[in-house]
C-alpha positions, 0 to 999 in steps of 0.5 A: 779784503773784507766782506759784509753780508747784510741779512734782509730776508725777513717777511716782517710779520711782527711789524704787521705791514704789507711792505717788508720792514726793510723796504719801508721809508725812513726819512725819505728812503728805504730802511735797507738803503740807510744800512747799505750807505753805512757800509758803503762809507766804511773803509774797512769794508770792500764788498757787500752781499745782501740776502733778501727774499727771492721775490725782492732780489731785483728790487734790491739791486735797483735800489742799490744802483739808484743809491750808488752802492758800488761795493755791492757784489751780489744779491742772493735769496734767503732761506727758511731760517736765519742759518740757511739765509746766512749760508746762502750769503756766505756762499756768495762772499769772495773766498779771499775775504779775511773778515766777514762782517754780518749785519741785520739789514733793519739796523739802519742806525749803525755807525761807521765807527761801530763797523770799523771797531768790530772789524778791527776786533775780529782781525785781532781776536778772530771773532767779535760782536757789537753789544750794548749794556742792559739798562733794565732790571732783569728778573727770572720768572717761573709760573708767573712769579719772580724767582730772582733778580739777575746781575745785569752788570754781566749782561749785554744785548747782542747787536750787529755787526758781528765779524769773524775770520772767514774760515771760522764762519765757514766752519760754523756754518758747515756745522750748523743745523739749518733748521735750528732756531738761530738768531745770530751768527755768534751762537753758531761760532760759539757752538764750535768752541770759538771765543767771541770778543765784545765791542761796546756799541750804542743803544741807538743801534736799534733793530726795526722790528715793530712800528714804534721802532720806526718812529724811534729811528726817525726821531734819532735821525732828526736829532742827528740832522739837527 
């Protein structure tokens, strides 16, 4: 079996909203429900664990039930850091899982195809990360002055899902500093010497971080619907 851990424990401070961004409405339903529905529809995923802030555990369970998310196995509370939240989520994952797939709860535009290709890559290569090309020109800067232009052909934006064999992610989390500022699971896996394979994804797989991201996601969904 394969398990997806959906991380949605953020407070949404950068979004500047009283409602955490994962619970804001996107085309009539919460952002997190859009995300869960993608993993529900994915044949490569057998079970889901969702990590949310402690005060939202029951709220998430109710939302998942209303949306007929039958693959949801557990809802657990997050921690003070990304690594701590991940460790809580991983502890709730079935140890019989072959692949553990980690996804940001506020990336509702991920496609089933992206999930399946990332899981398949992890099955064959042990660790995989969905990525997108960098299209802007990237400059290195020091003290307010440009010091160089970086070759963007070798750069990629790390997206999610990121998928790993169960034992690799377990070892990475056991060796992680829970207080460390870690923004994705690939870094933890890289830290124990595992090579991560890249899987090309769509730039539309955006993370809802700021208010304008929600507007953009609405536009993408409207375009898909038409």
